Phi, psi and omega in degrees: 000142180287147177301332172301314187290325178292343187270347190288336174297314180303316175302317182291316182298326177292325180296307183301320177299312178296320180290318173301317181297321177296316178295315180296319178295318175299314179294324176296318178300315178297324179294307183299335183292335183278005178287350172278011179057026168246176182255130179236160168296157181241152176273074182265087184206157179284350177257110179302129185082009183289174180309140183297140178270129177277164177105142184273355188247026181282154181303320183296321183287323171304315182288326178294325181274351180289158174300340186271357181284343181208162176251166180050047187282339175277349178260337183224135181306118179080351176076189177254107182304135186290339177300336175300318181294328173297312177309307181299312187298304186299325181296314175310304179302327177298313188289315186295317182298318177297319178299312182294325179298315177287330183282331179057228182290345174291337178291134181294159180294349175290341180298301176300328178299315179297320183290328173298322182284313185262345181288348182265349185296321171301325176293318174297325179288325174294323176298320179294314178301321181292318178303315182296316181295323183280321186271323181267312184268339182071019180203154171235117183287144185301321178297318177295319177302321176302318178293324178294323182284320176303320180293322177292317177301318175299316177295319176300313180299323182290317178296316184291326174301319175296312180297316172303308178304314177303319183292319175299318178303312182290330183282326177290320178294325176293315181290331182289323180285328185276342183237066179295151175287120189267142173291153177299146173300146178289133176287142174300159179296137175094346178261151182274134182294135179288147175260117183298148182291148183272128175264115185269132174064023177270115183286143183287124181297337185244022174302128180294139175284138183291136179285319186080154184288145174300341181287344174299321182296313177302314176298317175296326181293321179296318179297317180298316172305319185286326177288332178284326186267344186293320178301321182293315183295320178296319176301313181296322184288342175266356187289132169287171174269127183259352188306325183288346180271342189298323184261010182260017188257002180117168179234162174269100189294323183235073187293333180269136173249113203293328185278353180075030186280339185286158179262134175256122175229159176091165186288145179282147185089356182275187177296121171301134177211148176235128181240129170258118190221155169238124184297345174246024172270115184302319176299318174303316183298315182298317181296320182298312178302317178298314184291328178288316183296324182282353182077014182271325188298323189287349183260353185271131167272081191275136170254118192260124179242117181272129187231067184294127178266078189215118183293343172309327183231338190261101183294346176288350182243146176258358177204154180280133174269323178232081185303131182096354183293334177289318184292315177297322173304312185291330176299315184298312181299324180283352183265347175053252179295346180257016183301317181295320178293325177288323177297318175288334170300318179292324182289318180302316183263018188306310182298319183292317175306311184291330180287316179295329182291328189267351184274186183305316182285341177061225185299327182298330179292319178297312182300322178292324181292320180294313179305315183292316183279321182231078189285158176090010180262353192301312181297321180288320174305322182275351187282155184290325183301313182298322177296316184293326175292326176292319177301320180295322176296320179292317180294330174293319176299318183293312181302334178261008173057046182270152177292156174280082184198157179221147002273164171224128183231136174239122175263107194075237174251007187260125184280128171288120181302142179304326180284347179265003182277355178230273189291333179255017188293315182299319183289320182295314184293326180294325182276324184276330179221073186296347177283347181284137172268139183240154179283000000 
């Protein structure tokens, strides 16, 4: 079999590795841009490096903010993005594939054996991350899908390289056995033996391909490990310290509300926390989901302060930002011991409720949805006492000189900075409340 034929798996492995490296580098770049504790657009595309996608609700942003996007998130702000390990691994496979491609039949047979052993590891990691994306996050980001596809191509190339090498080995062995080297014919008595012509620089068709030492595989595995961890080590060495920023976002000057208007949710004796939320605020929903995913929310002795960004009840606004939030907030207040359940229902149905509020039926649609899911609250929602209690919650925000925005969370009396409520959440919580256990 010609060496040209035997090189196509190496060429495919090289293309797959470069493609995977490009997607992993794009993902890492997006992640590291957020180290300034601000929100940026993401390059969420099937084309690495394509124009950044605007909007906060892309699947790529969901993946980046998830607990599965980085390791050691409680030790480093934002953690160590797992895409860094992909950058190192694909860099190694690109270099190794190029070596095999250029060396051709001069590469030892240990090379395709190593590719078979190590070339499928990115695919195994991709299968695990695909399952997490599908089952835990409910979406698959385009950049992640690019890495998955690259891993599949690399695995195919690795298996093909081994199969082609085995086929060539059997073919060469058969041809060598079928064409043994014959001794030169004997010359007649009295004649001088003819000297056969010398063939210069003609490669032997059946020259055995070197097998190589078994230690080569061990050495290449060590090199793969070094390539995989080196970007992460360099990343850690370049990280600035963020601990000085965590306590600079304000304090809750008046944590006590004297009339008892605030809602208490969560177990008593846990970490005291105060949450200012709007039930129809998408950012509030995202923060709640992250706190639940981190296993933090269930440990909070939480005081819930409803802060609807809706001019129907919030005199600090001249127009509604989340129309219908006042009505849903009153439903939560009327639920008392079920307040958290109603709030989580509002988060789950948030898109539908917002659409209903902006449609022809307006608030009547939201009221019908509340009545269907939580019957018996109509009289309480319409009562003057409920409106007064909601006013006291809004007044509590004013007394603490809080900005008109949601969500706002205080651990004890220290405010969790807005920029630490997503990518830096685990780190900030570990520093502000180290007794909280995180998943």
